[in-house]
TILUM-185551 format. One record per residue: residue in three letters; chain; z, y, x of N, C-alpha, C in turn. Coordinates in steps of 0.1 Angstrom, whole numbers. Atoms other than C-alpha are relative to their C-alpha. Example, Ala and Ser with C-alpha at 12.3 -4.5 7.8 and 13.67 -1.06 7.14 Angstrom:
<pts>
ALA,A,0,-12,9,78,-45,123,0,12,9;
SER,A,0,-11,-9,71,-11,137,8,11,-8;
</pts>
This chain:
<pts>
MET,A,0,-10,8,0,-3,0,-1,18,9;
LEU,A,0,-9,-7,8,23,26,-10,0,11;
ALA,A,12,-1,-3,-21,18,45,-14,2,-9;
ALA,A,14,-7,6,-47,24,18,7,12,-5;
LEU,A,-4,-16,5,-25,61,8,0,5,16;
LEU,A,1,-12,-7,-30,68,46,-17,5,-2;
PHE,A,10,-5,-1,-67,58,45,-4,5,-14;
ALA,A,8,-11,7,-74,77,13,4,17,1;
ALA,A,-6,-11,-8,-52,107,29,-14,5,9;
ALA,A,7,-4,-2,-76,106,53,-12,1,7;
THR,A,12,-3,5,-108,102,40,-1,9,-11;
ALA,A,-4,-7,7,-100,124,15,-8,20,3;
SER,A,6,-11,1,-122,159,11,5,13,6;
PRO,A,-9,-9,-7,-103,186,32,-1,15,-7;
SER,A,0,-8,6,-89,212,10,-8,13,5;
PRO,A,1,-10,-13,-107,246,15,7,9,5;
ALA,A,-8,-8,-5,-99,273,35,10,11,-9;
PRO,A,-11,-9,9,-70,298,19,-7,11,2;
GLY,A,5,-14,1,-89,328,24,-11,0,-8;
SER,A,12,0,10,-118,315,7,-2,1,-11;
HIS,A,-1,-2,18,-104,316,-28,0,14,-1;
PHE,A,3,-13,7,-112,350,-29,-10,5,12;
ALA,A,18,-4,-4,-151,348,-10,-7,7,-16;
TYR,A,9,-7,9,-178,369,-27,-10,3,7;
ASP,A,11,-12,-6,-210,384,-22,0,8,2;
PRO,A,-4,-16,-7,-205,413,-5,-18,4,-1;
LYS,A,14,-5,2,-247,419,-13,-5,3,-13;
ALA,A,4,1,16,-244,416,-50,4,13,-6;
PRO,A,2,-8,2,-254,444,-67,10,10,-6;
LEU,A,-16,-8,5,-221,473,-73,-4,5,-15;
ASP,A,2,-7,13,-242,489,-107,17,5,-3;
ALA,A,-7,-5,3,-214,514,-105,-5,9,-9;
VAL,A,-1,-6,9,-217,535,-136,10,13,2;
THR,A,-11,-18,1,-202,576,-142,-4,-2,-13;
THR,A,5,-9,16,-198,581,-179,11,12,-3;
GLY,A,-7,-14,2,-172,610,-171,6,9,8;
VAL,A,-7,-4,-15,-160,637,-146,12,9,-9;
GLU,A,-12,-14,5,-128,659,-152,0,10,14;
THR,A,-5,-4,-10,-120,683,-130,11,10,-4;
ARG,A,-11,-10,3,-89,701,-119,-4,4,12;
GLY,A,3,-12,-7,-97,736,-105,-12,-7,11;
ASP,A,8,6,-1,-117,724,-78,-5,-13,9;
VAL,A,0,14,-12,-112,690,-71,-5,-10,-17;
VAL,A,8,7,11,-138,669,-95,6,-18,0;
ILE,A,-1,14,4,-127,632,-109,-7,-8,-4;
GLN,A,11,5,1,-154,609,-114,5,-13,-12;
ASP,A,-7,12,10,-144,582,-146,-13,-8,1;
LEU,A,13,11,-5,-169,553,-135,5,-15,-5;
SER,A,3,11,0,-173,516,-135,-4,-10,8;
TYR,A,12,14,-13,-185,483,-110,8,-10,-8;
ALA,A,0,11,4,-193,452,-118,11,-11,5;
SER,A,-8,14,-12,-168,422,-109,-5,-9,3;
PRO,A,9,18,2,-179,390,-94,6,-10,-7;
LYS,A,-4,8,9,-158,374,-117,-1,0,-13;
GLY,A,3,-7,10,-170,393,-146,7,10,-6;
GLY,A,-6,-10,3,-167,421,-166,-2,13,10;
ARG,A,-2,-13,-3,-162,456,-155,11,5,6;
VAL,A,-17,-6,-5,-135,475,-132,-2,12,-2;
PRO,A,-4,-9,5,-127,504,-146,6,12,8;
ALA,A,-10,-10,-17,-118,532,-118,-2,17,-3;
TYR,A,2,-12,1,-116,565,-113,-4,2,17;
LEU,A,1,-9,-10,-130,580,-79,1,17,2;
VAL,A,-3,-13,-4,-118,614,-63,-4,3,9;
VAL,A,11,-2,-10,-141,631,-41,1,13,8;
PRO,A,0,-14,-3,-135,663,-19,-12,7,-1;
ALA,A,10,-11,-2,-158,691,-15,-8,-3,14;
GLY,A,2,5,-12,-180,686,14,-10,-11,0;
ARG,A,5,12,-7,-200,662,39,6,-10,5;
GLY,A,-6,14,-13,-174,642,53,-2,5,17;
PRO,A,-1,10,0,-171,625,75,17,0,-8;
PHE,A,-13,-5,4,-137,619,50,9,-18,3;
ALA,A,-6,18,5,-110,588,47,-1,0,-11;
ALA,A,1,9,16,-108,568,21,15,-5,1;
VAL,A,-12,8,9,-76,553,-2,-7,-8,-8;
LEU,A,4,13,11,-80,519,-23,16,5,-6;
TRP,A,-15,-3,7,-48,525,-48,-4,-13,-9;
GLY,A,-5,9,13,-33,498,-71,9,-3,-5;
HIS,A,-10,-5,8,-6,503,-100,9,-12,-1;
TRP,A,-10,9,-1,22,486,-106,-3,-8,-17;
TYR,A,5,4,12,22,461,-134,11,0,-9;
TRP,A,-9,-1,10,53,470,-151,-3,1,-20;
GLU,A,6,2,19,49,457,-189,-5,10,-10;
ASN,A,-3,-8,9,58,484,-212,-1,17,10;
SER,A,-3,-13,-8,49,515,-186,-16,6,-2;
PRO,A,12,-9,3,22,539,-199,-8,1,10;
MET,A,2,-1,-12,14,542,-162,-1,-7,6;
LYS,A,2,12,-6,3,506,-156,-15,0,-5;
SER,A,20,-6,0,-34,517,-153,-1,7,18;
ARG,A,3,-9,-10,-53,536,-127,5,10,0;
ARG,A,-6,-14,-3,-34,566,-136,9,4,9;
GLN,A,-15,3,-6,-4,557,-117,-3,8,11;
PHE,A,1,-4,-11,-16,573,-84,-7,15,3;
LEU,A,15,-7,1,-43,598,-96,11,18,1;
ASP,A,-2,-16,-9,-20,631,-85,4,-4,11;
GLU,A,0,1,-16,-10,616,-56,-17,2,9;
ALA,A,14,1,0,-48,612,-53,-5,17,2;
VAL,A,11,-14,-3,-57,648,-59,6,11,8;
VAL,A,-2,-5,-9,-34,661,-36,3,-6,14;
LEU,A,2,5,-21,-46,637,-5,-16,6,-7;
VAL,A,13,-7,-8,-83,648,-14,0,18,2;
ARG,A,-3,-16,-10,-76,687,-2,4,-7,15;
SER,A,-5,8,-17,-65,666,31,-12,-4,3;
GLY,A,13,6,-13,-103,655,36,5,-13,-4;
VAL,A,-2,10,1,-93,622,14,-11,-6,-13;
VAL,A,10,7,11,-119,600,-9,10,-9,-7;
SER,A,-4,11,6,-101,579,-33,-1,-9,-15;
LEU,A,4,11,11,-105,549,-60,13,-6,1;
LEU,A,-16,4,10,-79,541,-84,-6,-9,-12;
THR,A,11,16,12,-92,509,-104,18,-4,-9;
ASP,A,-8,12,9,-74,489,-134,-2,-16,-1;
GLY,A,-5,11,-8,-62,460,-126,-8,-8,-15;
PRO,A,3,5,9,-71,431,-149,7,1,-12;
VAL,A,-14,-3,15,-39,438,-173,-3,10,-6;
ALA,A,3,-13,8,-54,471,-182,-11,1,-3;
ARG,A,15,-1,8,-88,463,-193,3,-7,-11;
PRO,A,4,5,14,-98,460,-228,0,-17,0;
GLY,A,1,15,-1,-95,428,-241,8,-16,5;
TYR,A,-6,17,-8,-71,408,-217,11,-10,-7;
THR,A,-11,12,6,-44,384,-230,6,-8,8;
PRO,A,-6,6,-11,-17,372,-207,4,-15,-12;
ASP,A,-5,13,6,-10,336,-207,13,2,5;
ARG,A,-15,-2,-3,30,332,-210,4,-14,6;
THR,A,-1,12,2,27,296,-207,12,-3,11;
PRO,A,-5,1,-12,49,279,-173,-14,-6,9;
LEU,A,8,5,-9,28,271,-147,-15,-1,-5;
ASN,A,16,-2,9,-4,283,-165,-11,4,14;
THR,A,10,-1,-11,-34,286,-141,-7,15,-3;
LYS,A,11,-12,2,-46,316,-156,5,12,11;
GLN,A,-4,-14,-7,-22,342,-135,-6,-1,14;
PHE,A,5,0,-10,-39,324,-104,-19,8,-1;
ASP,A,12,-10,6,-75,338,-120,1,7,3;
ASP,A,-1,-14,-1,-64,366,-125,4,6,18;
LEU,A,1,-6,-10,-50,372,-90,-14,-3,8;
VAL,A,10,1,-9,-79,360,-74,-9,14,-6;
GLN,A,8,-8,3,-100,385,-94,5,13,2;
GLN,A,-3,-9,-5,-77,412,-87,-2,2,17;
VAL,A,0,4,-12,-82,404,-49,-14,6,1;
VAL,A,15,-3,0,-121,404,-51,-5,13,-4;
ASP,A,11,-15,6,-126,434,-76,8,14,12;
MET,A,-5,-12,-10,-102,457,-47,-11,-3,10;
ARG,A,4,0,-16,-122,441,-18,-18,9,-5;
ARG,A,10,-11,10,-155,454,-44,2,17,5;
GLY,A,-5,-18,2,-135,489,-47,-4,3,15;
ALA,A,7,-5,-18,-141,492,-4,-11,-2,0;
ASP,A,12,1,-3,-172,479,-6,-6,12,-5;
LEU,A,3,-10,8,-178,508,-30,2,16,10;
LEU,A,-5,-9,-6,-159,534,-11,-14,0,10;
LEU,A,9,0,-11,-177,523,22,-18,0,3;
ALA,A,12,-2,5,-210,526,5,-7,14,2;
ARG,A,2,-15,4,-206,561,4,-5,3,14;
PRO,A,6,-3,-17,-225,579,34,15,12,4;
GLU,A,-10,-6,-3,-195,608,35,18,-7,6;
VAL,A,-10,4,-2,-168,581,39,-3,-10,16;
ASP,A,-3,6,-10,-155,571,73,3,-15,3;
PRO,A,-2,15,-3,-154,531,79,12,-1,5;
ARG,A,-12,7,-13,-129,532,108,15,9,-7;
ARG,A,-12,-7,5,-102,552,83,-3,0,-13;
LEU,A,-1,5,13,-100,529,52,19,-3,-4;
ALA,A,-10,2,2,-64,526,41,0,-6,-16;
TYR,A,0,8,18,-50,506,3,16,8,3;
VAL,A,-19,3,5,-13,512,-12,-2,-6,-12;
GLY,A,0,8,17,-6,491,-42,17,-3,0;
HIS,A,-15,4,7,29,488,-58,-2,-12,-8;
SER,A,1,12,9,44,457,-71,-9,-11,3;
TYR,A,6,16,-1,23,433,-81,-14,1,8;
ASN,A,15,-2,-13,-7,451,-61,6,2,16;
ALA,A,-5,0,-21,14,451,-28,0,-13,1;
ALA,A,4,14,-2,11,413,-32,-12,-2,3;
VAL,A,20,-1,-1,-29,419,-38,-1,4,14;
GLY,A,1,-4,-17,-26,442,-3,5,-11,7;
ALA,A,-3,7,-13,-8,417,17,-10,-13,0;
ILE,A,14,12,-5,-37,388,10,-6,6,2;
LEU,A,9,-8,-2,-59,418,11,-2,-2,18;
SER,A,-3,-1,-16,-44,422,48,-3,-10,10;
GLY,A,3,16,-4,-56,383,56,-12,-1,0;
VAL,A,11,9,-1,-84,381,47,-11,11,1;
ASP,A,8,-16,-2,-101,422,49,6,3,13;
ARG,A,-6,-9,-8,-101,436,81,-11,11,6;
ARG,A,0,-13,3,-118,469,70,12,9,1;
PHE,A,-7,-14,3,-85,486,62,8,1,15;
LYS,A,-10,-2,-7,-65,504,90,14,0,-1;
ALA,A,-18,1,6,-29,505,70,-3,-2,-16;
TYR,A,-5,7,16,-14,494,41,13,5,0;
VAL,A,-15,-3,5,14,509,18,6,-12,-9;
LEU,A,-2,14,14,30,478,-1,11,8,-1;
MET,A,-12,-8,4,59,492,-24,3,-9,-7;
ALA,A,-13,7,10,85,471,-43,-9,-13,-4;
GLY,A,8,13,7,66,436,-41,6,-14,5;
GLY,A,-2,17,-6,71,398,-34,-13,-2,7;
LEU,A,15,6,-11,51,392,1,1,-11,4;
SER,A,3,13,-8,59,358,5,7,-10,-12;
ASP,A,-6,11,10,67,330,-22,13,-9,6;
GLN,A,-10,8,-4,86,308,0,13,10,8;
VAL,A,-14,-8,-1,114,340,3,5,-2,-13;
SER,A,-4,-2,11,111,344,-33,6,-14,-3;
TYR,A,-1,14,4,113,305,-41,16,1,2;
ARG,A,-6,3,-10,143,304,-19,17,4,-14;
ALA,A,-14,-9,15,165,326,-52,3,-7,-9;
ASP,A,-2,9,14,187,314,-79,-6,1,-10;
GLU,A,4,0,9,165,329,-100,-10,-10,-1;
TYR,A,7,13,-3,136,299,-89,6,-4,-4;
ARG,A,-8,12,-2,160,278,-84,4,-8,-14;
ARG,A,-1,3,16,170,277,-121,-11,-3,-8;
TYR,A,11,4,10,136,279,-135,-7,-13,8;
ILE,A,2,15,-6,125,248,-107,7,-11,-7;
GLU,A,-9,13,5,157,229,-124,-11,-4,-14;
LYS,A,4,2,15,143,235,-161,-16,-6,2;
ILE,A,18,3,2,106,228,-150,2,-18,4;
GLY,A,-1,16,-10,114,194,-133,-3,1,16;
ARG,A,3,-3,-12,113,193,-93,-14,-4,7;
MET,A,14,8,2,83,168,-91,-8,6,-2;
LYS,A,14,-12,5,63,191,-113,-2,10,8;
TRP,A,5,-19,-8,68,224,-98,-3,-2,13;
ASP,A,11,5,-14,60,206,-60,-8,-4,0;
ALA,A,9,0,5,35,194,-72,-14,14,-4;
PHE,A,8,-14,3,21,228,-89,-1,10,15;
ALA,A,-3,-11,-8,34,249,-58,-7,-5,10;
ALA,A,8,6,-12,17,227,-34,-17,4,-1;
GLU,A,16,-1,4,-20,227,-53,-1,17,2;
HIS,A,2,-14,-3,-17,267,-50,7,10,8;
ALA,A,-10,-4,-11,3,274,-21,-12,10,10;
TRP,A,9,-12,-7,-33,295,-9,2,16,-4;
ALA,A,-3,-16,8,-21,325,-35,12,5,7;
ASP,A,-14,-4,0,12,330,-12,-1,13,6;
PRO,A,7,-7,-7,6,363,2,8,-1,18;
GLY,A,-7,3,-11,32,353,31,-8,-1,12;
PRO,A,8,2,-10,10,337,52,-12,13,9;
TYR,A,13,-10,-1,-21,364,49,7,15,6;
VAL,A,-8,-12,-7,5,393,54,6,-1,18;
ALA,A,-4,-1,-16,17,381,86,-9,-1,10;
LYS,A,13,-4,-12,-20,387,102,-4,9,-8;
ALA,A,5,-18,0,-24,421,91,-1,3,13;
ALA,A,2,-9,-18,-27,432,128,-14,2,-3;
PRO,A,-7,-10,-8,-39,455,141,0,11,-10;
ALA,A,-4,-9,10,-36,474,107,13,2,-2;
LYS,A,-17,-7,5,-3,494,105,5,-6,-16;
VAL,A,0,6,13,16,481,73,21,11,1;
PHE,A,-14,-8,1,44,507,61,6,-11,-17;
LEU,A,-10,1,13,68,491,32,14,3,-3;
GLN,A,-11,-9,8,87,508,4,8,-11,-7;
TYR,A,-3,8,10,111,492,-11,15,5,-8;
ALA,A,-6,-2,9,139,499,-38,17,-6,5;
THR,A,-12,7,0,178,493,-36,8,-1,-14;
GLN,A,-8,1,15,185,492,-73,-12,-11,-6;
GLU,A,12,6,-2,166,464,-75,11,-16,-7;
ASP,A,-11,16,3,183,424,-93,-11,-8,9;
PHE,A,6,13,-8,152,404,-78,-4,1,15;
LEU,A,4,-7,-15,139,426,-50,11,8,8;
THR,A,-9,-10,-7,173,435,-35,-1,1,16;
PRO,A,1,-5,-15,175,450,-4,-1,-11,10;
ALA,A,2,12,-7,184,416,15,-14,-9,2;
ARG,A,17,6,4,152,400,1,-11,6,7;
ALA,A,12,-15,-9,130,431,13,1,-4,11;
LYS,A,3,-4,-15,140,427,47,-3,-14,4;
GLU,A,9,14,-1,130,389,47,-14,0,-4;
TYR,A,15,-6,2,96,401,35,0,3,11;
ALA,A,5,-11,-17,93,427,62,2,-10,11;
ALA,A,-4,8,-18,106,400,90,-14,-7,-1;
ASN,A,12,3,-1,74,380,80,-13,10,5;
VAL,A,9,-6,-6,52,407,82,-9,6,15;
SER,A,5,1,-16,27,410,114,8,17,5;
GLU,A,-3,-14,-2,39,443,136,-20,5,7;
PRO,A,-11,-7,1,31,471,138,3,1,-13;
LYS,A,-5,-3,16,52,480,104,10,5,4;
ARG,A,-4,-10,7,67,503,89,13,-5,-6;
PHE,A,-8,4,10,102,495,67,12,14,-5;
THR,A,-8,-11,7,122,516,45,5,0,-16;
LEU,A,-8,2,14,149,511,16,2,15,-7;
TYR,A,4,-13,5,149,542,-8,11,-3,-11;
ASP,A,-14,-1,12,183,547,-32,-10,3,-12;
ALA,A,6,-3,17,160,541,-64,-4,-6,-5;
PRO,A,0,12,5,149,518,-86,-15,-5,2;
HIS,A,18,8,-3,115,495,-88,-12,15,2;
ALA,A,9,-9,-2,96,529,-97,2,7,16;
LEU,A,-5,-7,-12,110,542,-63,-5,11,-2;
ASN,A,-2,-16,4,114,580,-58,-11,11,9;
ALA,A,12,-8,-12,98,611,-46,0,2,14;
GLU,A,-2,3,-16,113,607,-9,-9,-8,3;
ALA,A,14,8,-4,91,578,-9,-14,5,1;
ARG,A,19,-10,5,57,598,-25,2,6,14;
ARG,A,4,-8,-12,65,622,5,0,-10,15;
ASP,A,-3,8,-11,69,596,32,-12,-10,-1;
ARG,A,12,5,2,39,575,18,-13,11,2;
LEU,A,14,-8,0,15,607,14,2,6,16;
ALA,A,0,-1,-20,29,616,54,-7,-12,5;
PHE,A,8,10,-9,18,582,66,-13,0,-3;
LEU,A,15,7,2,-13,578,50,-8,12,9;
SER,A,3,-13,-4,-20,614,64,-3,-2,18;
GLU,A,-2,1,-15,-10,604,101,-13,-12,2;
LEU,A,7,15,0,-29,569,98,-16,5,0;
LEU,A,17,-4,3,-63,586,87,0,11,1;
ALA,A,4,-13,-9,-64,617,109,-2,8,-11;
VAL,A,9,-15,12,-65,644,77,14,7,1;
LYS,A,-17,-5,1,-38,673,77,6,-2,-7;
PRO,A,-12,9,9,-8,666,61,-2,8,-14;
PRO,A,1,-1,17,-9,676,19,13,10,4;
ASP,A,-6,-10,2,5,706,11,15,-6,-5;
ARG,A,-14,4,1,44,703,8,6,3,-21;
ALA,A,-5,0,12,47,720,-28,-9,-5,-7;
ALA,A,7,9,11,19,699,-41,2,-11,-3;
VAL,A,-7,12,3,35,671,-31,13,-4,-12;
ALA,A,-10,2,9,67,679,-46,-3,7,-17;
SER,A,-3,1,12,50,689,-78,-5,-14,-7;
VAL,A,6,11,7,34,653,-85,15,-7,-9;
PRO,A,-14,1,14,62,640,-115,-2,-17,6;
ASP,A,-8,10,-1,84,611,-110,-10,-14,-6;
LEU,A,7,11,7,71,575,-119,8,-6,-13;
VAL,A,-10,3,14,93,567,-152,0,-14,1;
GLN,A,1,13,7,105,535,-156,10,-6,-10;
PRO,A,-8,2,15,110,522,-189,9,-12,4;
PRO,A,-10,8,0,139,497,-200,-11,-13,5;
PRO,A,14,12,-2,121,460,-191,2,-4,-16;
PRO,A,2,1,11,110,450,-223,8,-14,-6;
ARG,A,-9,14,3,132,421,-243,-12,-11,-5;
</pts>
């Protein structure tokens, strides 16, 4: 029996490389379509969408400075706080408007959860969560394609900002896409191996059943952000975490940070999951430094409204 099992293991088809789950055709048409324009003084915000390799279209805002460049660029990923009115591309729009005056192009996308017709699957051990993750990573890679296809964008100065769920997306991006110079990862779970040691997961695994859980986790190990962000170098990663968290505690945040490749920066803020104005100031200062643009106007940074964190839905 043992010999048969060893033979089966030796002759089985090899599993695909982890990063291959996030592959796509970079030569496929982006099919970008602009449907509206908003102006804020001298700032122009384009409302557009582009084709997703996984089906449908990706709604986005594109914020472009006046002039010919070359400009730095930032790709932004919003949080997934379920009952937040900012669970969309609008979350970082005010920050993008501040940075545009420093000479930064911004693309802010709606993740799958913020798109019309999205239906979540809340059943235990569902596979839709992985389909959604793959779509979001691939859609962000296409967002980078859209930015870098613009002649005024400097391909050597591209950064990514992601909050919560999209921090984990950024962690994966850092290991599969080498075009980014810098990452800001805000209050996200960046290693399944760290998360699974938590009491919350232990109770959940006991409820599901250890054997069933182990098989499911092994099958989807490729989705763990940890091995990807451990290889983010040479990109620099700025990790922003909050002290007022139930799950993403400071101790757990430090465990996530320990796995991230150097160079990196780690800061804790006396704030809830939404973070605060200090984190915003640090974030924009980090981006201006790494992207080699002039620091944003302090008064403009201070005028950006804080992100409101609603009570968790019951």
